[in-house]
Short mmCIF file of the C-alpha atoms (twelve columns), coordinates in Angstrom:
data_MODEL
# 
_entry.id   MODEL 
# 
loop_
_atom_site.group_PDB 
_atom_site.id 
_atom_site.type_symbol 
_atom_site.label_atom_id 
_atom_site.label_alt_id 
_atom_site.label_comp_id 
_atom_site.label_asym_id 
_atom_site.label_seq_id 
_atom_site.Cartn_x 
_atom_site.Cartn_y 
_atom_site.Cartn_z 
_atom_site.pdbx_PDB_model_num 
ATOM 1   C CA . MET A 1   13.411 -74.959 96.862 1 
ATOM 2   C CA . GLU A 2   13.589 -75.081 93.099 1 
ATOM 3   C CA . ARG A 3   15.907 -72.401 91.703 1 
ATOM 4   C CA . ILE A 4   14.370 -70.921 88.683 1 
ATOM 5   C CA . ALA A 5   15.771 -68.333 86.368 1 
ATOM 6   C CA . ILE A 6   14.216 -66.416 83.429 1 
ATOM 7   C CA . PHE A 7   16.268 -65.748 80.177 1 
ATOM 8   C CA . PRO A 8   14.253 -62.978 78.404 1 
ATOM 9   C CA . GLY A 9   14.937 -61.949 74.687 1 
ATOM 10  C CA . SER A 10  13.369 -61.580 71.364 1 
ATOM 11  C CA . PHE A 11  15.212 -64.757 69.980 1 
ATOM 12  C CA . ASP A 12  14.676 -63.807 66.303 1 
ATOM 13  C CA . PRO A 13  16.049 -66.222 65.682 1 
ATOM 14  C CA . PHE A 14  17.388 -68.371 68.608 1 
ATOM 15  C CA . THR A 15  21.049 -69.075 67.844 1 
ATOM 16  C CA . ARG A 16  23.958 -71.325 68.964 1 
ATOM 17  C CA . GLY A 17  25.028 -68.288 71.171 1 
ATOM 18  C CA . HIS A 18  21.422 -68.229 72.921 1 
ATOM 19  C CA . LYS A 19  21.826 -72.105 73.258 1 
ATOM 20  C CA . ALA A 20  25.301 -71.830 74.838 1 
ATOM 21  C CA . ILE A 21  23.840 -69.293 77.472 1 
ATOM 22  C CA . VAL A 22  20.815 -71.561 78.309 1 
ATOM 23  C CA . ASP A 23  23.102 -74.645 78.727 1 
ATOM 24  C CA . GLU A 24  25.388 -72.639 80.987 1 
ATOM 25  C CA . ALA A 25  22.398 -71.372 83.059 1 
ATOM 26  C CA . LEU A 26  21.119 -75.048 83.522 1 
ATOM 27  C CA . LYS A 27  24.356 -75.735 85.496 1 
ATOM 28  C CA . LEU A 28  23.393 -72.916 87.870 1 
ATOM 29  C CA . PHE A 29  19.669 -73.307 88.076 1 
ATOM 30  C CA . ASP A 30  17.042 -76.111 88.406 1 
ATOM 31  C CA . ARG A 31  14.918 -74.816 85.623 1 
ATOM 32  C CA . VAL A 32  15.459 -72.052 83.077 1 
ATOM 33  C CA . VAL A 33  12.420 -70.239 81.465 1 
ATOM 34  C CA . VAL A 34  13.351 -69.026 78.116 1 
ATOM 35  C CA . ALA A 35  10.753 -66.003 77.716 1 
ATOM 36  C CA . ILE A 36  10.234 -64.671 74.283 1 
ATOM 37  C CA . GLY A 37  9.260  -60.889 74.352 1 
ATOM 38  C CA . HIS A 38  6.396  -60.205 72.252 1 
ATOM 39  C CA . ASN A 39  6.237  -56.709 70.667 1 
ATOM 40  C CA . THR A 40  3.116  -56.132 68.605 1 
ATOM 41  C CA . GLN A 41  4.759  -53.095 67.024 1 
ATOM 42  C CA . LYS A 42  7.509  -55.205 65.471 1 
ATOM 43  C CA . ARG A 43  7.239  -57.798 62.580 1 
ATOM 44  C CA . GLY A 44  10.151 -60.033 63.028 1 
ATOM 45  C CA . MET A 45  11.677 -62.621 60.829 1 
ATOM 46  C CA . LEU A 46  9.881  -65.342 62.751 1 
ATOM 47  C CA . THR A 47  6.446  -65.156 64.598 1 
ATOM 48  C CA . SER A 48  6.562  -65.385 68.358 1 
ATOM 49  C CA . GLU A 49  5.067  -68.868 67.961 1 
ATOM 50  C CA . ALA A 50  7.594  -69.932 65.456 1 
ATOM 51  C CA . ARG A 51  10.438 -68.763 67.907 1 
ATOM 52  C CA . LYS A 52  8.856  -70.788 70.656 1 
ATOM 53  C CA . ARG A 53  8.643  -73.959 68.436 1 
ATOM 54  C CA . VAL A 54  12.394 -73.444 67.559 1 
ATOM 55  C CA . ILE A 55  13.371 -73.379 71.243 1 
ATOM 56  C CA . GLU A 56  11.038 -76.272 72.179 1 
ATOM 57  C CA . ASP A 57  12.617 -78.401 69.334 1 
ATOM 58  C CA . VAL A 58  16.137 -77.562 70.599 1 
ATOM 59  C CA . TYR A 59  15.261 -78.634 74.193 1 
ATOM 60  C CA . ARG A 60  12.749 -81.352 73.283 1 
ATOM 61  C CA . GLY A 61  12.893 -83.888 76.227 1 
ATOM 62  C CA . ASN A 62  14.468 -81.502 78.546 1 
ATOM 63  C CA . GLU A 63  11.974 -80.912 81.270 1 
ATOM 64  C CA . ARG A 64  14.197 -78.221 82.945 1 
ATOM 65  C CA . VAL A 65  13.630 -75.855 79.914 1 
ATOM 66  C CA . GLU A 66  10.402 -73.977 79.563 1 
ATOM 67  C CA . VAL A 67  9.648  -71.698 76.740 1 
ATOM 68  C CA . THR A 68  6.921  -68.964 77.089 1 
ATOM 69  C CA . VAL A 69  5.773  -65.811 75.148 1 
ATOM 70  C CA . TYR A 70  5.066  -62.722 77.114 1 
ATOM 71  C CA . SER A 71  4.220  -59.064 76.567 1 
ATOM 72  C CA . SER A 72  4.563  -57.554 79.979 1 
ATOM 73  C CA . LEU A 73  7.709  -56.279 81.972 1 
ATOM 74  C CA . THR A 74  10.294 -59.036 82.267 1 
ATOM 75  C CA . GLY A 75  10.244 -58.707 86.100 1 
ATOM 76  C CA . ASP A 76  6.358  -59.312 86.027 1 
ATOM 77  C CA . GLU A 77  7.035  -62.313 83.916 1 
ATOM 78  C CA . ALA A 78  9.660  -63.575 86.192 1 
ATOM 79  C CA . ARG A 79  7.175  -63.399 89.114 1 
ATOM 80  C CA . ARG A 80  4.555  -65.070 87.182 1 
ATOM 81  C CA . CYS A 81  6.880  -68.056 86.505 1 
ATOM 82  C CA . GLY A 82  8.413  -68.198 89.988 1 
ATOM 83  C CA . ALA A 83  11.870 -67.113 88.905 1 
ATOM 84  C CA . THR A 84  14.259 -65.364 91.370 1 
ATOM 85  C CA . SER A 85  16.892 -64.490 88.688 1 
ATOM 86  C CA . ILE A 86  17.176 -63.005 85.388 1 
ATOM 87  C CA . ILE A 87  19.749 -64.413 83.020 1 
ATOM 88  C CA . ARG A 88  21.527 -61.986 80.678 1 
ATOM 89  C CA . SER A 89  24.384 -62.550 78.343 1 
ATOM 90  C CA . VAL A 90  27.241 -60.343 77.209 1 
ATOM 91  C CA . ARG A 91  29.540 -60.746 74.245 1 
ATOM 92  C CA . ASN A 92  31.517 -57.521 74.729 1 
ATOM 93  C CA . ALA A 93  31.806 -54.220 76.722 1 
ATOM 94  C CA . THR A 94  29.005 -52.493 74.798 1 
ATOM 95  C CA . ASP A 95  26.696 -55.478 75.816 1 
ATOM 96  C CA . PHE A 96  27.874 -55.125 79.595 1 
ATOM 97  C CA . GLU A 97  27.136 -51.467 79.707 1 
ATOM 98  C CA . TYR A 98  23.611 -52.076 78.440 1 
ATOM 99  C CA . GLU A 99  22.977 -54.929 80.673 1 
ATOM 100 C CA . ARG A 100 24.389 -53.020 83.837 1 
ATOM 101 C CA . THR A 101 21.767 -50.281 83.024 1 
ATOM 102 C CA . MET A 102 18.886 -52.810 82.727 1 
ATOM 103 C CA . GLU A 103 20.042 -54.448 85.904 1 
ATOM 104 C CA . ARG A 104 19.808 -51.100 87.958 1 
ATOM 105 C CA . ALA A 105 16.403 -50.512 86.510 1 
ATOM 106 C CA . ASN A 106 15.065 -53.911 87.202 1 
ATOM 107 C CA . ARG A 107 16.585 -53.768 90.638 1 
ATOM 108 C CA . ASN A 108 14.771 -50.511 91.434 1 
ATOM 109 C CA . ILE A 109 11.373 -51.995 90.346 1 
ATOM 110 C CA . PHE A 110 11.810 -55.761 91.278 1 
ATOM 111 C CA . PRO A 111 14.368 -55.744 94.255 1 
ATOM 112 C CA . GLU A 112 13.743 -59.400 94.947 1 
ATOM 113 C CA . LEU A 113 15.092 -60.357 91.567 1 
ATOM 114 C CA . SER A 114 18.789 -60.862 90.974 1 
ATOM 115 C CA . THR A 115 20.530 -60.424 87.393 1 
ATOM 116 C CA . VAL A 116 23.050 -63.049 86.499 1 
ATOM 117 C CA . ILE A 117 25.245 -62.015 83.725 1 
ATOM 118 C CA . LEU A 118 26.869 -64.935 81.784 1 
ATOM 119 C CA . MET A 119 29.713 -64.457 79.280 1 
ATOM 120 C CA . ALA A 120 29.036 -65.733 75.825 1 
ATOM 121 C CA . PRO A 121 31.684 -68.528 75.127 1 
ATOM 122 C CA . ALA A 122 34.402 -67.443 72.692 1 
ATOM 123 C CA . GLU A 123 33.270 -69.797 70.058 1 
ATOM 124 C CA . VAL A 124 29.698 -68.191 69.786 1 
ATOM 125 C CA . GLU A 125 30.504 -64.602 70.919 1 
ATOM 126 C CA . HIS A 126 30.392 -63.347 67.266 1 
ATOM 127 C CA . ILE A 127 26.754 -64.809 66.773 1 
ATOM 128 C CA . SER A 128 23.804 -62.522 67.150 1 
ATOM 129 C CA . SER A 129 20.246 -62.744 65.919 1 
ATOM 130 C CA . SER A 130 20.832 -59.760 63.715 1 
ATOM 131 C CA . LEU A 131 23.775 -61.367 61.993 1 
ATOM 132 C CA . VAL A 132 21.679 -64.409 61.097 1 
ATOM 133 C CA . ARG A 133 18.866 -62.138 59.842 1 
ATOM 134 C CA . GLU A 134 21.207 -60.108 57.731 1 
ATOM 135 C CA . LEU A 135 23.260 -63.129 56.140 1 
ATOM 136 C CA . ARG A 136 19.869 -64.819 55.508 1 
ATOM 137 C CA . ALA A 137 18.461 -61.712 53.746 1 
ATOM 138 C CA . PHE A 138 21.480 -61.752 51.440 1 
ATOM 139 C CA . GLY A 139 20.950 -65.467 50.649 1 
ATOM 140 C CA . HIS A 140 23.806 -66.941 52.848 1 
ATOM 141 C CA . ASP A 141 23.665 -70.193 54.520 1 
ATOM 142 C CA . VAL A 142 23.172 -69.574 58.420 1 
ATOM 143 C CA . THR A 143 23.194 -73.384 59.393 1 
ATOM 144 C CA . ALA A 144 26.450 -73.073 61.179 1 
ATOM 145 C CA . LEU A 145 25.041 -70.166 63.382 1 
ATOM 146 C CA . MET A 146 21.978 -72.179 64.421 1 
ATOM 147 C CA . PRO A 147 21.726 -74.904 67.134 1 
ATOM 148 C CA . GLU A 148 22.393 -78.334 65.700 1 
ATOM 149 C CA . GLY A 149 19.575 -79.947 63.912 1 
ATOM 150 C CA . ILE A 150 17.418 -76.592 63.284 1 
ATOM 151 C CA . ASP A 151 16.738 -75.699 59.794 1 
ATOM 152 C CA . LEU A 152 15.555 -72.194 60.116 1 
ATOM 153 C CA . GLU A 153 13.697 -72.137 56.818 1 
ATOM 154 C CA . LYS A 154 11.104 -74.644 58.193 1 
ATOM 155 C CA . TYR A 155 9.885  -72.155 60.785 1 
ATOM 156 C CA . ILE A 156 9.603  -69.117 58.413 1 
ATOM 157 C CA . LEU A 157 6.193  -68.328 57.106 1 
ATOM 158 C CA . ARG A 158 5.967  -68.441 53.351 1 
ATOM 159 C CA . ASP A 159 4.267  -65.007 53.276 1 
ATOM 160 C CA . GLU A 160 7.335  -62.955 53.444 1 
# 
């Protein structure tokens, strides 16, 4: 039986930190579905489709990584793609408390799904999508925070 996990998030944008978590999850699971939550109420830096393209470009040629956009509950998306586990990552104690609360909520609604919490590696634990957006907004180069070979500017719509 194939072991499938879903890694949900907004990924606006997908950073070196996210990549480290997907790479770690691939050591534990046969397939990882990176699931981009789509919130029609929020206008992000990147469109959902641009986020999807970034992640697909990072994992081009790796058939073990699938990228999808969804607007339902994460548990419903996990069921749809055949996942039995939800991957979450933590960088610090604040992240852990939030993820523990989410795990309890998911467990009540989707008891068949387990949550696997992965620790962000020390070298990327300071990286967050909000940090990337903030630095970029003030004109700073964010290349070092992005996965290798990803030029964020080519994914951003020019009607900002």
